[in-house]
C-alpha positions as CSV (number, residue, x, y, z in Angstrom):
1,M,79.7,8.3,22.8
2,N,77.5,10.9,24.0
3,A,76.6,10.5,27.7
4,E,73.1,11.9,27.3
5,Y,72.1,9.1,24.9
6,H,73.9,6.1,26.6
7,P,71.7,4.0,28.9
8,A,74.8,3.2,31.0
9,A,75.5,6.8,31.7
10,R,75.5,8.0,35.3
11,T,75.7,11.5,36.7
12,A,75.3,12.1,40.5
13,G,72.0,12.2,41.7
14,A,70.7,11.9,38.2
15,R,68.9,9.0,36.3
16,R,71.0,7.0,34.3
17,F,68.9,7.6,31.2
18,W,65.9,9.6,30.0
19,H,64.0,7.7,27.7
20,N,60.8,10.2,27.3
21,P,62.9,13.2,26.7
22,Q,64.8,11.3,23.9
23,L,61.6,10.7,22.3
24,L,60.6,14.2,22.3
25,R,63.9,15.2,20.9
26,L,63.0,13.0,17.9
27,I,59.6,14.5,17.6
28,S,61.2,18.0,17.8
29,A,63.5,17.1,15.0
30,Y,61.0,15.8,12.3
31,A,58.7,18.9,13.6
32,I,61.5,21.2,12.4
33,G,61.9,19.2,9.4
34,Y,58.1,19.9,8.3
35,I,58.9,23.5,8.9
36,H,61.1,23.8,5.9
37,M,58.7,21.9,3.6
38,S,56.5,25.0,3.1
39,G,56.5,24.5,-0.7
40,V,55.4,20.8,-0.5
41,V,52.6,21.5,2.2
42,S,51.3,24.4,0.2
43,A,51.0,22.3,-3.1
44,A,49.0,19.6,-1.2
45,H,46.5,22.3,-0.4
46,I,46.9,22.3,3.5
47,E,45.9,25.2,5.7
48,P,49.3,27.1,6.3
49,G,48.1,27.2,10.1
50,V,48.5,23.5,10.1
51,L,52.3,23.7,9.1
52,D,52.7,26.5,11.6
53,I,51.7,24.1,14.3
54,F,55.1,22.3,13.9
55,R,57.0,25.5,15.0
56,F,56.7,23.9,18.5
57,G,59.7,21.7,17.4
58,T,62.2,24.5,17.9
59,D,61.2,25.6,21.0
60,L,61.0,22.0,22.3
61,F,64.5,21.3,20.9
62,M,65.8,24.3,23.0
63,V,64.0,23.4,26.3
64,L,65.4,19.7,25.9
65,A,68.9,21.0,25.1
66,G,68.6,22.9,28.6
67,F,67.4,19.7,30.2
68,L,70.0,17.3,28.8
69,T,72.9,19.6,29.3
70,A,72.0,19.6,33.1
71,H,71.9,15.9,32.9
72,V,75.2,15.6,31.3
73,L,76.9,17.6,33.7
74,G,74.9,16.4,36.7
75,N,74.8,17.8,40.3
76,N,78.5,17.7,40.7
77,G,79.2,19.5,37.6
78,R,82.0,19.2,35.2
79,S,85.0,21.3,34.4
80,A,84.5,24.1,31.8
81,G,87.4,22.8,29.5
82,A,86.0,19.1,29.5
83,Y,82.3,20.1,28.9
84,L,83.4,22.6,26.2
85,R,85.8,20.2,24.3
86,T,83.2,17.4,24.1
87,R,80.5,19.8,23.0
88,L,82.4,21.4,20.3
89,I,83.9,18.1,19.0
90,R,80.5,16.8,18.6
91,I,78.9,20.0,17.2
92,V,81.6,21.7,15.0
93,P,83.0,19.4,12.5
94,L,79.8,18.0,11.1
95,Y,78.1,21.5,11.1
96,W,81.3,22.8,9.1
97,G,80.8,20.0,6.7
98,V,77.0,20.2,5.9
99,T,77.6,24.4,5.8
100,I,80.2,24.0,3.2
101,L,77.8,21.5,1.3
102,A,74.9,24.0,1.6
103,F,77.3,26.8,0.3
104,L,77.9,24.7,-2.8
105,V,74.3,23.6,-3.4
106,E,73.1,27.3,-3.1
107,N,75.8,28.5,-5.3
108,Y,75.9,25.9,-8.1
109,A,72.6,24.1,-7.9
110,M,70.3,26.8,-7.0
111,K,70.7,29.8,-9.2
112,S,68.1,32.0,-7.2
113,H,70.6,31.8,-4.2
114,Q,74.0,33.1,-4.5
115,R,76.2,33.0,-1.3
116,T,79.6,34.9,-0.6
117,L,82.7,33.7,0.7
118,S,82.1,36.3,3.5
119,E,78.8,34.8,4.5
120,L,80.3,31.3,4.5
121,F,83.2,32.2,6.8
122,M,80.5,33.9,9.0
123,S,78.5,31.0,9.1
124,L,81.6,28.7,9.8
125,A,82.3,31.1,12.8
126,F,78.6,30.9,14.0
127,V,78.0,34.5,13.6
128,P,74.5,35.2,12.0
129,F,73.9,37.4,9.2
130,G,70.6,38.7,7.6
131,P,69.9,37.0,10.4
132,Y,70.4,33.3,9.3
133,P,73.4,31.4,8.5
134,I,74.0,29.7,5.0
135,L,72.2,26.6,6.0
136,Y,69.4,28.7,7.6
137,P,67.6,25.8,9.8
138,T,70.8,25.8,11.9
139,W,70.1,29.3,13.2
140,T,69.1,27.6,16.5
141,L,72.4,25.8,16.6
142,L,74.2,29.1,16.8
143,V,72.1,29.8,19.9
144,I,72.9,26.4,21.3
145,V,76.7,27.0,20.7
146,E,76.4,30.6,22.3
147,F,74.6,28.9,25.4
148,S,77.4,26.0,25.5
149,L,79.8,29.0,25.9
150,I,77.9,30.8,28.5
151,I,78.0,27.5,30.5
152,A,81.7,26.9,30.0
153,A,82.2,30.4,31.3
154,F,80.2,30.0,34.4
155,Q,81.6,26.6,34.9
156,L,85.0,28.1,35.4
157,V,83.3,30.2,38.2
158,S,81.7,27.4,39.8
159,V,81.7,23.7,38.8
160,K,79.0,22.8,41.0
161,Y,76.3,25.7,40.4
162,G,77.7,26.9,36.9
163,I,74.7,25.3,35.3
164,L,72.3,27.6,37.3
165,Y,74.3,30.7,36.9
166,S,74.2,30.2,33.2
167,A,70.5,29.8,33.2
168,A,70.1,33.0,35.3
169,F,72.6,34.9,32.8
170,A,70.5,33.6,29.8
171,V,67.4,35.3,31.1
172,L,69.4,38.3,31.6
173,L,70.6,38.3,28.3
174,A,67.1,38.0,26.8
175,V,65.6,40.6,29.1
176,A,68.6,43.0,28.0
177,G,67.7,42.4,24.3
178,E,64.1,43.1,24.8
179,T,64.7,46.3,26.9
180,S,68.0,48.2,25.4
181,G,66.6,49.3,22.4
182,I,69.8,48.2,20.6
183,E,69.2,47.3,17.0
184,N,72.5,45.8,15.9
185,P,71.5,42.5,14.2
186,I,74.0,40.4,15.7
187,F,73.2,41.8,19.3
188,V,69.4,41.0,18.6
189,F,70.2,37.4,17.4
190,Y,72.5,36.8,20.7
191,T,69.7,38.1,23.0
192,N,66.8,36.3,21.3
193,P,64.2,35.3,23.9
194,I,64.3,31.8,23.0
195,L,67.6,31.6,25.2
196,I,64.9,31.5,28.2
197,D,63.8,27.9,26.8
198,F,67.4,26.8,28.0
199,A,66.8,28.0,31.4
200,F,63.5,26.4,31.4
201,G,64.9,23.2,30.6
202,I,67.6,23.4,33.5
203,V,65.0,24.2,36.1
204,I,62.9,21.2,35.1
205,F,66.0,19.0,35.4
206,K,66.6,20.4,39.0
207,L,62.9,19.8,39.9
208,S,63.3,16.2,38.7
209,N,66.2,15.6,40.8
210,S,65.0,17.5,43.9
211,G,61.9,15.2,44.4
212,L,59.6,18.3,44.2
213,F,57.3,16.3,41.7
214,P,54.0,15.7,43.2
215,F,54.7,12.1,44.0
216,K,53.1,12.1,47.3
217,L,49.9,11.7,45.5
218,P,48.5,8.1,44.7
219,W,50.4,6.7,41.5
220,S,47.1,7.1,39.4
221,G,46.6,10.7,40.6
222,A,50.3,11.7,39.9
223,V,50.3,9.8,36.5
224,T,47.0,11.8,35.8
225,L,48.5,15.0,36.8
226,A,51.6,14.6,34.6
227,A,49.3,13.4,31.7
228,A,47.4,16.4,32.0
229,A,50.6,18.4,31.9
230,V,51.6,16.7,28.6
231,A,48.2,17.2,27.1
232,F,48.1,21.0,28.0
233,G,51.5,21.4,26.2
234,A,50.6,19.4,23.1
235,L,47.2,21.2,22.8
236,A,48.7,24.8,23.3
237,A,51.1,24.0,20.3
238,V,48.1,22.9,18.1
239,L,45.8,25.8,19.1
240,R,48.4,28.6,18.9
241,P,48.3,29.6,15.1
242,F,44.6,29.6,15.1
243,C,43.8,30.9,18.7
244,W,46.5,33.4,19.6
245,P,49.1,33.6,16.7
246,A,50.1,37.0,17.9
247,L,51.2,35.9,21.5
248,P,55.0,36.2,22.4
249,R,56.9,33.1,21.4
250,L,58.0,32.7,25.1
251,L,54.3,32.3,26.3
252,A,52.9,30.7,23.4
253,L,55.6,28.0,22.8
254,G,58.4,28.0,25.3
255,M,56.3,27.9,28.1
256,P,53.7,25.1,26.8
257,M,56.9,23.1,25.7
258,S,58.3,23.2,29.2
259,V,55.1,21.9,30.8
260,L,55.1,19.1,28.1
261,L,58.4,18.2,29.1
262,L,57.9,18.4,32.9
263,G,55.0,15.9,32.3
264,V,56.9,13.6,30.4
265,V,59.7,13.6,32.8
266,A,57.3,13.1,35.6
267,L,55.7,10.1,33.7
268,E,59.1,8.4,33.4
269,Q,59.9,9.0,37.0
270,L,56.4,7.3,37.7
271,G,57.5,4.4,35.4
272,V,55.5,5.4,32.5
273,F,58.0,5.7,29.4
274,S,58.9,4.0,26.0
275,D,61.9,1.7,26.0
276,S,61.8,1.0,22.2
277,K,65.5,0.3,21.0
278,L,64.5,1.4,17.6
279,L,63.4,5.0,19.0
280,N,66.6,5.0,21.2
281,F,68.7,4.4,18.0
282,L,66.8,7.1,16.1
283,A,67.2,9.6,19.0
284,K,71.1,9.2,18.6
285,C,70.4,10.6,14.9
286,T,68.7,13.6,15.8
287,Y,71.6,15.9,15.1
288,A,72.2,14.3,11.7
289,I,68.1,14.8,11.1
290,Y,68.8,18.4,12.1
291,L,71.7,19.1,9.8
292,T,70.5,17.1,6.7
293,H,66.7,17.7,6.4
294,W,67.1,20.8,4.4
295,F,68.8,19.2,1.6
296,V,66.0,16.3,1.3
297,A,63.4,18.8,1.6
298,I,64.8,21.0,-1.2
299,V,64.9,17.9,-3.3
300,S,61.1,17.3,-2.7
301,E,60.2,20.8,-3.1
302,K,62.0,20.7,-6.7
303,L,59.9,17.5,-7.6
304,V,56.7,19.4,-6.6
305,A,57.7,22.5,-8.6
306,E,58.6,20.5,-11.8
307,S,55.3,18.5,-11.6
308,G,53.4,21.9,-11.7
309,D,52.7,21.7,-8.1
310,S,50.8,18.4,-8.4
311,A,48.7,18.0,-5.1
312,R,48.9,14.3,-5.5
313,L,52.8,14.1,-5.6
314,A,53.0,16.7,-2.9
315,S,50.8,14.3,-0.6
316,V,52.7,11.5,-1.1
317,L,56.0,13.5,-0.5
318,L,54.6,14.6,3.0
319,F,55.2,10.9,3.9
320,V,58.0,9.9,1.9
321,T,60.2,12.9,2.7
322,P,60.8,12.2,6.3
323,M,61.5,8.6,5.7
324,A,64.3,9.8,3.4
325,V,65.5,12.1,5.6
326,T,65.6,9.2,8.5
327,C,67.6,7.1,5.9
328,V,70.1,9.9,5.1
329,S,70.6,10.9,8.8
330,V,71.1,7.1,9.8
331,L,73.9,7.1,7.0
332,V,75.5,10.3,8.3
333,Y,75.2,9.3,11.9
334,L,76.8,5.9,11.4
335,F,79.6,6.8,8.8
336,A,80.2,10.4,9.5
337,E,79.2,11.3,13.1
338,V,80.0,8.4,15.0
339,P,83.8,7.6,13.4
340,L,84.5,11.5,13.3
341,T,83.5,11.9,16.9
342,R,85.4,8.8,18.2
343,Y,88.4,9.9,16.1
344,L,88.5,13.6,17.6
345,S,87.7,12.3,21.2
346,G,90.5,10.1,21.1
347,R,92.9,12.6,19.7
348,F,91.9,15.3,21.9
349,T,90.8,13.8,25.1
350,G,92.9,10.6,24.9
351,S,89.7,8.7,25.5
């Protein structure tokens, strides 16, 4: 259904399937889920800095989005219409569904959060306010949709080089946002420096295709170098909240996550990767995990609040909640995302 997931997918000059990046995609989704369990983490008496470590998930998710988009488009590229149609079919319907559900939950089940119809329509149109959409963890999805539109525009300019032009334009947007002095919240949102993470992912894909990785080294030396890159990225993410919390996000998370991805891609090209069918299946559920984890997390936080912030219950929920998120996301993937995507693909693409 999705070329970046299917082991038999082929793009010109590209590897058939990336196992290690898909595993990272799964890790990033769960890391993002933990970020939205602050009440449970606090009740478990865990140092807030430990929770802050998991912010790496957002940047890793973005770098991977750039990498896997470049993988899908391949060296010969793909028409703007075909790319955008496939992208929107996969992203929009499920996002609209969970956004409407979040609107109902916040208005009728969470009395402290009241959302207006104007905010709902803005969220459905991928327009931020305040600066988050109604389902606030999906603010990164708004950035992904923005980047998808940028790619489609540049694919019209050049099918072969559109992905590189879009990466350069994303960097220019981020620079404009940092230097223009414009304070309009929508402009600030759409020029977020996190756009540069997409460019990093695209560059890593191009490097993986060009043979520029250090494969002239002996196999053991190349593996050691790639493993060192992975270790550097992971260690930087762990130390960031404690050693350099004020460092700009691009330097503190975007670059380390890019180095980590570079390392796992190099390891896969050297034959070091995980080929677990279970993990490959769960990787297909990452979009569902991303969209549904908030609903499970608020149930966990409600349980902890009603227990009087029981540390024992909170500690149990730190492990139970991700398992519940997994179960919910598998059901959503199998009974909503897959049939909906197949139906819409058949209707609008004739496939």
